[in-house]
C-alpha positions, 0 to 999 in steps of 0.5 A: 571975817571968815575969809581972814580966818581962811587966809590965816590958816593957809599962812600957818599951813604953809609956814609950819607944816611939811609938804607931807603933812599938808592937806590941800584944801580949797576955800570952797572945801573949807566953806562947805565944812564950815557950813556943816560944822564938822565932817562925821567921817573925820571925827570917826577916823580920829576915834580908835576903837578896838572891838570887845570879844563877845562874852568877855568882861571889860576890866579896869586897870586894877583888875576889877571887873565891871560885870557884877553877875555872880556865877550862880546865874542870878543878876546883880545891877552893875549900874547902881547910882546913889540918889544922895550924892548923885554918883555912880557906885564903884565896885572893887573885887577881892577887896573890903573897906578898912574900918576907919574909912569915913565920909570925908575920905570917900568925898575927896577920893571917889571914884579914883581907884588909885586914891581909894586903894589906900583904904582898901584891904585885900580879901579874897571873895569879898567885894567893896562898893562905894559912892561919894557918901556911902560904902559897903563891903560884902562877901555874898549876894546881898539885898540893898535893905540898909535904909542908910544906902540910897543906891538905886538901879541906874537902868540898863 
């Protein structure tokens, strides 16, 4: 059966690929790759990774930073998870939640920012958090003392 697959691949390559795009592979080379299942170098070549500058903070397309450390130097967790819905807690800088935002809205739209932004109200200096079952808007560093929130550190 393996030989049939090799023959079929050769036929497809000869009919549909141009001479520039053809990769000449012998049957022994294909057998070797089949034995290894994949070639790590080929996979790494396919991945395009751009280095992140040291000290920079990656940001989402909406301009929200994923680094939650305040300027005061005190750390806050950026890997919060909800033990109730088992989702990562998302945060959005300079937004607060609209008062009419409810559980069903979060359940249907989190964690997609483009769908959540309909209930996010711009407010400078504020940060809004949500998972798929709870939400919170804060203006300053706050402890997770609310018993309704089931958010815990997801470990770093």
